[in-house]
C-alpha positions as CSV (number, residue, x, y, z in Angstrom):
1,M,0.0,0.0,0.0
2,K,2.9,2.4,0.7
3,D,4.0,2.1,-2.9
4,V,0.5,3.1,-4.1
5,I,0.4,6.1,-1.8
6,E,3.8,7.2,-3.0
7,Q,2.7,6.9,-6.7
8,S,-0.4,8.9,-5.8
9,K,1.8,11.7,-4.5
10,Q,3.9,11.6,-7.7
11,L,0.7,11.7,-9.8
12,N,-0.4,14.7,-7.8
13,T,2.8,16.5,-8.5
14,R,2.5,15.6,-12.3
15,I,-1.1,17.1,-12.3
16,K,0.2,20.3,-10.7
17,Q,2.9,20.5,-13.4
18,S,0.5,19.9,-16.3
19,A,-0.3,22.7,-18.7
20,E,-4.0,22.2,-18.0
21,Y,-3.7,22.8,-14.3
22,R,-1.3,25.7,-14.7
23,K,-3.7,27.3,-17.2
24,Y,-6.6,26.8,-14.8
25,L,-4.7,28.5,-12.0
26,D,-3.7,31.4,-14.2
27,T,-7.2,32.1,-15.4
28,K,-8.6,31.6,-11.9
29,R,-6.2,34.3,-10.6
30,V,-7.2,36.7,-13.3
31,L,-10.9,36.1,-12.6
32,Y,-10.5,36.4,-8.8
33,D,-8.6,39.7,-9.3
34,N,-11.8,41.1,-10.9
35,K,-14.2,40.8,-7.9
36,E,-17.2,42.0,-9.9
37,L,-16.8,39.3,-12.6
38,Y,-16.1,36.7,-10.0
39,N,-19.3,37.6,-8.1
40,Q,-21.4,37.6,-11.3
41,L,-20.1,34.2,-12.2
42,R,-20.8,32.9,-8.7
43,D,-24.4,34.2,-8.9
44,F,-24.9,32.7,-12.4
45,R,-23.7,29.3,-11.1
46,N,-25.8,29.4,-8.0
47,R,-28.9,30.2,-10.1
48,N,-27.9,27.6,-12.7
49,N,-27.6,24.9,-10.0
50,A,-30.9,25.9,-8.5
51,I,-32.7,25.5,-11.8
52,Q,-31.0,22.2,-12.5
53,A,-32.0,20.9,-9.0
54,K,-35.7,21.6,-9.6
55,Q,-38.0,18.7,-10.0
56,S,-40.8,20.5,-11.8
57,G,-41.5,23.6,-13.9
58,D,-40.2,24.6,-17.3
59,I,-36.5,24.1,-16.7
60,F,-35.7,24.6,-20.4
61,D,-37.3,28.0,-20.5
62,E,-35.7,29.0,-17.2
63,M,-32.3,28.0,-18.5
64,N,-32.7,29.9,-21.7
65,A,-33.8,33.0,-19.8
66,L,-30.8,32.6,-17.5
67,L,-28.4,32.3,-20.4
68,R,-29.9,35.3,-22.1
69,E,-29.6,37.3,-18.8
70,Y,-25.9,36.4,-18.4
71,D,-24.9,36.3,-22.1
72,E,-22.6,39.3,-21.8
73,L,-20.8,37.8,-18.8
74,L,-20.5,34.3,-20.4
75,H,-18.9,35.9,-23.5
76,N,-16.4,38.0,-21.4
77,S,-12.9,36.8,-22.3
78,I,-11.8,36.5,-18.7
79,V,-14.9,34.4,-17.7
80,S,-14.8,32.3,-20.8
81,D,-11.1,31.6,-20.5
82,F,-11.6,30.5,-16.9
83,M,-14.5,28.3,-17.7
84,N,-12.7,26.7,-20.7
85,A,-9.6,26.0,-18.5
86,E,-11.8,24.7,-15.7
87,Q,-13.6,22.4,-18.2
88,R,-10.3,21.0,-19.5
89,I,-8.9,20.2,-16.0
90,C,-12.2,18.6,-15.0
91,K,-12.2,16.5,-18.1
92,M,-8.6,15.5,-17.5
93,M,-9.4,14.5,-13.9
94,Q,-12.5,12.6,-15.0
95,Q,-10.5,10.6,-17.5
96,M,-7.8,10.0,-14.9
97,Y,-10.4,8.7,-12.4
98,G,-11.9,6.4,-15.0
99,E,-8.5,4.9,-15.7
100,L,-7.8,4.5,-12.0
101,A,-11.0,2.6,-11.5
102,E,-10.8,0.5,-14.7
103,G,-11.2,-3.2,-13.9
104,L,-11.6,-2.7,-10.2
105,E,-14.5,-4.5,-8.5
106,F,-16.0,-3.4,-5.3
107,D,-19.2,-4.5,-3.5
108,Y,-20.7,-1.6,-1.6
């Protein structure tokens, strides 16, 4: 088990050195330096999550209205660069987790 933990630490270091992770951190810093944009994106995400969590209502129309309301924000280069970088690192992590779990069998 000690070997697996050590390899996990090495993988963590490699992730931190990856272009995807560095790009994510860079774009995050730029976004966080602009408090107004950061707050607007946070509000958008909160409202988006609330709509997606709904069990009833016209979610499609609500999502379209939300996207129209935040269209300018979502097309802002700082925000879109951050969201693209975030999506890339999340996709990389998802693929990595899939590879780690490949062929493992658990009963839980």
